[in-house]
MARZA-533595 format. One line per field, with one value per residue (C-alpha): residue number from 1; residue in three letters; x, y, z. Coordinates in nm, 2 decimals, decimal comma. Layout:
% MARZA-533595
seq	[NUM  ...]
type	[ALA  ...]
east	[X  ...]
north	[Y  ...]
up	[Z  ...]
//
This chain:
% MARZA-533595
seq	[1  2  3  4  5  6  7  8  9  10  11  12  13  14  15  16  17  18  19  20  21  22  23  24  25  26  27  28  29  30  31  32  33  34  35  36  37  38  39  40  41  42  43  44  45  46  47  48  49  50  51  52  53  54  55  56  57  58  59  60  61  62  63  64  65  66  67  68  69  70  71  72  73  74  75  76  77  78  79  80  81  82  83  84  85  86  87  88  89  90  91  92  93  94  95  96  97  98  99  100  101  102  103  104  105  106  107  108  109  110  111  112  113  114  115  116  117  118  119  120  121  122  123  124  125]
type	[MET  PHE  ALA  GLN  THR  TRP  ILE  ARG  TYR  ARG  GLY  SER  PRO  VAL  VAL  SER  GLY  ARG  ALA  ALA  ARG  ARG  GLY  PRO  ARG  PRO  GLY  ASP  ARG  VAL  PRO  ILE  GLY  ARG  GLY  GLY  GLY  LEU  ARG  HIS  ARG  ALA  LEU  LEU  LEU  ASP  GLY  THR  ASP  GLU  GLN  GLN  ARG  ALA  VAL  GLU  SER  VAL  VAL  GLY  ARG  TYR  GLY  VAL  ALA  ILE  PRO  VAL  GLN  ARG  LEU  ALA  ARG  GLY  ARG  GLY  ALA  ALA  TRP  LEU  LEU  VAL  LEU  ARG  PRO  ASP  GLY  HIS  LEU  GLY  TYR  ALA  GLY  PRO  ALA  ASP  ASP  LEU  THR  ALA  LEU  ALA  ALA  HIS  LEU  ASP  ARG  CYS  HIS  PRO  PRO  ARG  SER  ALA  SER  ARG  THR  THR  SER  GLY  ASP  GLN  PRO  GLY  ARG]
east	[6,49  6,79  6,83  7,17  7,05  7,36  7,57  7,67  7,90  8,02  8,34  8,30  8,36  8,00  7,86  7,92  7,77  7,69  7,44  7,19  7,22  7,01  6,93  7,09  7,45  7,57  7,63  7,37  7,06  6,75  6,43  6,24  6,50  6,31  5,98  6,01  6,13  6,47  6,57  6,73  6,52  6,60  6,40  6,39  6,30  6,13  6,24  6,07  5,95  6,26  6,48  6,32  6,35  6,72  6,79  6,59  6,81  7,13  7,01  6,90  7,24  7,32  7,26  7,04  6,69  6,65  6,31  6,28  6,01  5,95  5,84  5,74  5,90  5,86  6,20  6,37  6,65  6,59  6,78  6,85  6,88  6,98  6,86  7,03  6,84  6,97  6,81  7,13  7,17  7,42  7,42  7,29  7,34  7,19  6,93  7,12  7,46  7,42  7,79  7,83  7,55  7,70  8,04  7,88  7,69  8,01  8,16  7,89  7,72  7,83  7,71  7,42  7,61  7,88  7,63  7,49  7,69  7,64  7,82  7,99  8,12  8,28  8,65  8,72  8,38]
north	[13,40  13,25  13,34  13,30  13,18  12,98  13,31  13,40  13,66  13,48  13,64  13,95  14,29  14,41  14,14  14,08  13,96  13,60  13,35  13,22  12,84  12,76  12,96  13,17  13,31  13,67  13,67  13,40  13,47  13,48  13,35  13,65  13,91  14,03  14,05  14,42  14,53  14,67  14,82  14,74  14,62  14,52  14,24  14,26  13,90  13,87  14,24  14,48  14,83  14,98  14,77  14,87  15,24  15,18  15,00  15,27  15,53  15,35  15,31  15,66  15,79  15,65  15,78  15,48  15,41  15,10  15,05  14,81  14,55  14,37  14,00  13,77  13,41  13,30  13,18  13,37  13,61  13,91  13,89  14,16  14,09  14,33  14,23  14,39  14,48  14,19  13,93  13,85  13,88  14,17  14,16  13,93  13,95  14,00  14,29  14,45  14,46  14,80  14,85  14,55  14,69  15,04  14,90  14,71  15,01  15,22  14,98  14,98  15,31  15,66  15,86  16,08  16,40  16,28  16,17  16,51  16,77  17,11  17,23  17,47  17,19  17,01  17,10  17,29  17,46]
up	[10,74  10,92  11,29  11,44  11,77  11,86  11,89  12,25  12,41  12,71  12,82  12,60  12,77  12,67  12,93  13,29  13,61  13,71  13,64  13,88  13,97  13,65  13,36  13,09  13,16  13,06  12,70  12,61  12,40  12,62  12,46  12,61  12,51  12,20  12,33  12,42  12,08  11,99  12,32  12,65  12,94  13,30  13,46  13,84  13,96  14,29  14,38  14,61  14,54  14,71  14,49  14,18  14,26  14,34  14,01  13,82  14,00  13,88  13,52  13,50  13,51  13,17  12,83  12,71  12,82  13,04  13,16  13,47  13,48  13,81  13,78  14,07  14,05  14,41  14,41  14,70  14,65  14,41  14,08  13,82  13,44  13,18  12,82  12,53  12,23  12,03  12,29  12,48  12,85  12,91  13,29  13,57  13,94  14,27  14,28  14,58  14,41  14,24  14,25  14,00  13,78  13,78  13,68  13,38  13,26  13,31  13,05  12,80  12,81  12,88  13,18  13,09  13,14  12,89  12,64  12,60  12,42  12,23  11,93  12,18  12,37  12,11  12,02  11,71  11,69]
//
């Protein structure tokens, strides 16, 4: 099998945020990106319980399930990474910048209320 590990999406409209001083940048393939299967994941690095609840509240507004996992690195400021199902980093930024996270999700995923329609809500039916 041939893996296209060199592909990256830096600068694409489907990725946003900023990288920490070291490590992958939004759009880069992340070695741990596929460990959770084919789904989105959010990694909260060095975050608190309160930050995790706040991130879960923001991602819960969208029509895609994004579980939030908290990991301790012991490196200071809390950081948030959102991994795409293809193993690429979709978003990176400080864990307390929920406005930037919401802006990223707004570009990539419909809000939960817009993702659910019934046949009665669709034009022409």
